[in-house]
C-alpha positions as CSV (number, residue, x, y, z in Angstrom):
1,M,9.5,-7.1,17.5
2,K,10.7,-10.7,17.2
3,K,8.3,-13.0,15.3
4,S,8.3,-16.5,13.9
5,P,9.0,-16.9,10.1
6,Y,5.2,-17.6,9.7
7,F,4.3,-14.3,11.2
8,S,7.2,-12.4,9.6
9,E,5.8,-13.2,6.2
10,L,2.1,-13.0,7.1
11,I,2.3,-9.5,8.6
12,K,3.8,-8.1,5.4
13,N,0.8,-9.5,3.4
14,Y,-1.6,-8.3,6.1
15,I,-0.4,-4.7,6.0
16,D,-0.4,-4.9,2.1
17,E,-4.0,-6.1,2.3
18,I,-5.0,-3.2,4.6
19,D,-3.2,-0.7,2.3
20,D,-5.2,-2.1,-0.6
21,L,-8.4,-1.4,1.2
22,V,-7.6,2.2,2.3
23,T,-8.3,4.2,-0.9
24,D,-10.3,3.7,-4.1
25,S,-8.9,4.4,-7.6
26,E,-9.7,8.1,-7.1
27,G,-7.7,8.3,-3.9
28,K,-10.7,8.6,-1.7
29,S,-10.6,7.0,1.8
30,V,-12.9,3.9,1.7
31,L,-11.4,1.7,4.4
32,Q,-14.4,1.6,6.6
33,K,-16.8,0.9,3.7
34,R,-14.6,-2.0,2.5
35,L,-14.1,-3.4,6.0
36,N,-17.9,-3.4,6.5
37,E,-18.3,-5.2,3.1
38,K,-15.8,-7.9,4.2
39,R,-17.6,-8.3,7.6
40,R,-21.0,-8.8,5.9
41,E,-19.4,-11.4,3.6
42,I,-17.5,-13.3,6.3
43,D,-19.2,-16.6,5.6
44,A,-18.4,-16.4,1.9
45,I,-14.8,-15.5,2.4
46,L,-13.9,-17.8,5.3
47,P,-12.8,-20.7,2.9
48,M,-9.9,-18.4,2.0
49,I,-8.3,-18.8,5.4
50,E,-6.6,-22.0,4.2
51,F,-4.5,-20.3,1.5
52,S,-4.8,-16.5,2.2
53,P,-5.7,-15.8,5.8
54,E,-4.7,-12.2,5.7
55,M,-7.4,-11.4,3.2
56,V,-10.0,-12.6,5.7
57,A,-8.2,-11.4,8.8
58,V,-8.7,-7.7,7.7
59,A,-12.4,-8.1,8.6
60,F,-11.2,-8.1,12.2
61,Y,-9.3,-4.8,11.8
62,G,-9.6,-3.0,15.2
63,A,-11.5,-5.8,16.9
64,F,-9.1,-6.5,19.7
65,D,-7.5,-4.8,22.7
66,F,-4.7,-6.8,24.3
67,N,-4.5,-7.4,28.0
68,S,-1.0,-8.9,27.9
69,A,1.8,-8.0,25.6
70,E,3.8,-10.9,26.9
71,I,1.1,-13.5,25.9
72,M,0.8,-11.9,22.5
73,Q,4.6,-12.0,22.1
74,Q,4.5,-15.7,22.8
75,V,1.9,-16.2,20.1
76,V,3.9,-14.2,17.6
77,L,7.0,-16.3,18.3
78,S,5.0,-19.5,17.6
79,E,3.4,-21.0,14.5
80,P,0.1,-23.0,14.0
81,G,0.8,-26.6,14.8
82,D,3.5,-25.8,17.4
83,S,2.7,-27.0,21.0
84,A,3.3,-23.3,22.1
85,F,0.6,-22.0,19.7
86,F,-2.4,-21.0,21.8
87,A,-5.9,-22.3,21.2
88,W,-8.5,-19.6,20.7
89,S,-10.3,-20.5,23.9
90,E,-7.0,-19.8,25.8
91,L,-6.1,-16.6,24.0
92,E,-9.6,-15.1,24.1
93,S,-9.4,-14.5,27.8
94,E,-6.3,-12.3,27.2
95,L,-8.2,-10.1,24.8
96,T,-11.0,-7.5,24.9
97,V,-13.1,-8.2,21.9
98,S,-15.4,-5.6,20.3
99,S,-19.0,-6.6,20.3
100,W,-19.3,-6.2,16.5
101,A,-16.7,-8.9,16.1
102,R,-18.5,-11.6,18.1
103,P,-20.6,-12.9,15.2
104,L,-17.5,-13.0,13.0
105,I,-15.7,-15.1,15.6
106,E,-18.7,-17.5,15.9
107,S,-18.7,-17.9,12.1
108,S,-14.9,-18.5,12.1
109,L,-15.1,-21.2,14.7
110,K,-17.5,-23.2,12.6
111,V,-15.0,-23.8,9.8
112,D,-12.0,-26.1,9.7
113,G,-8.9,-24.2,10.8
114,G,-11.1,-21.4,12.3
115,D,-9.5,-21.7,15.8
116,A,-5.9,-21.2,14.5
117,F,-7.2,-18.5,12.1
118,L,-8.6,-16.5,15.0
119,V,-5.3,-16.8,17.0
120,T,-3.4,-15.7,13.9
121,T,-5.7,-12.8,13.3
122,A,-5.3,-11.5,16.9
123,A,-1.6,-11.8,16.4
124,L,-1.7,-9.9,13.2
125,E,-3.7,-7.1,14.8
126,F,-1.3,-7.1,17.8
127,M,1.7,-6.7,15.4
128,R,-0.1,-4.0,13.4
129,G,-0.8,-2.0,16.5
130,R,2.8,-2.4,17.8
131,D,4.2,-1.3,14.5
132,S,2.3,2.0,14.6
133,L,3.5,3.9,17.6
134,S,1.5,7.0,16.7
135,A,-2.0,5.6,16.9
136,P,-3.9,3.6,19.4
137,M,-4.4,-0.1,18.5
138,R,-8.2,0.2,17.9
139,E,-8.0,3.2,15.6
140,P,-7.1,3.2,11.9
141,E,-3.8,4.7,11.2
142,P,-3.9,8.2,9.8
143,E,-3.1,8.4,6.2
144,T,0.1,10.3,5.6
145,D,0.8,12.5,2.7
146,Q,4.2,11.7,1.3
147,G,5.0,15.3,0.3
148,D,3.3,15.6,-3.1
149,G,2.6,19.2,-2.2
150,D,-1.2,18.9,-2.5
151,E,-2.4,21.1,0.4
152,N,-6.1,20.2,-0.3
153,R,-5.5,16.6,0.8
154,D,-5.6,17.5,4.5
155,E,-9.1,19.0,4.0
156,E,-10.3,16.1,2.0
157,G,-8.9,13.7,4.5
158,M,-10.8,15.5,7.3
159,D,-14.0,15.2,5.2
160,D,-13.4,11.5,4.8
161,L,-12.7,11.1,8.5
162,N,-15.9,13.1,9.4
163,E,-17.9,10.9,6.9
164,A,-16.4,7.7,8.4
165,G,-17.3,8.9,11.9
166,A,-20.9,9.8,10.8
167,D,-21.2,6.3,9.2
168,W,-20.0,4.6,12.4
169,L,-22.4,6.6,14.5
170,A,-25.3,5.7,12.2
171,E,-24.3,2.0,12.5
172,Q,-24.4,2.3,16.3
173,G,-28.1,3.5,16.0
174,F,-27.6,7.3,16.2
175,D,-29.5,9.6,13.9
176,P,-27.3,10.9,11.1
177,L,-26.2,14.5,11.3
178,D,-27.5,17.0,8.7
179,R,-24.7,18.3,6.6
């Protein structure tokens, strides 16, 4: 996918930031837990958008569905400050935004640079989704075992996935399952 120099560099940092959130020091999957922490701390981390927007943008991981790949491609080819760079109010109508992300958007719009940050974040999520052909855009990419021969990882990964699913259901107001 073609992208401006701004997005070419930023997407690398964004993917690295996501990779840093995926597992803890013991190799356990903790992505959802860490994303939830970032989402709760949005007001405290928003000042970072000026010098490290990818560290804040991960809070929006999985927040958007894209109605128009053509519009998103236009965004990815532009840079903040360009006349072709969309305003959030223009781009938002081209997205389906998850309800949990609405408060994060409201907080972002209250800070200097928040409008451009949100457009940048949507573009990063679009590029992340486009770069992963095997997974839908709103789902976390499956962790891949790079052939270390550990057969138990698949079972552990399934347990982590089940736990993440149970956590999500509990967040949505469903009673937790007995295990």
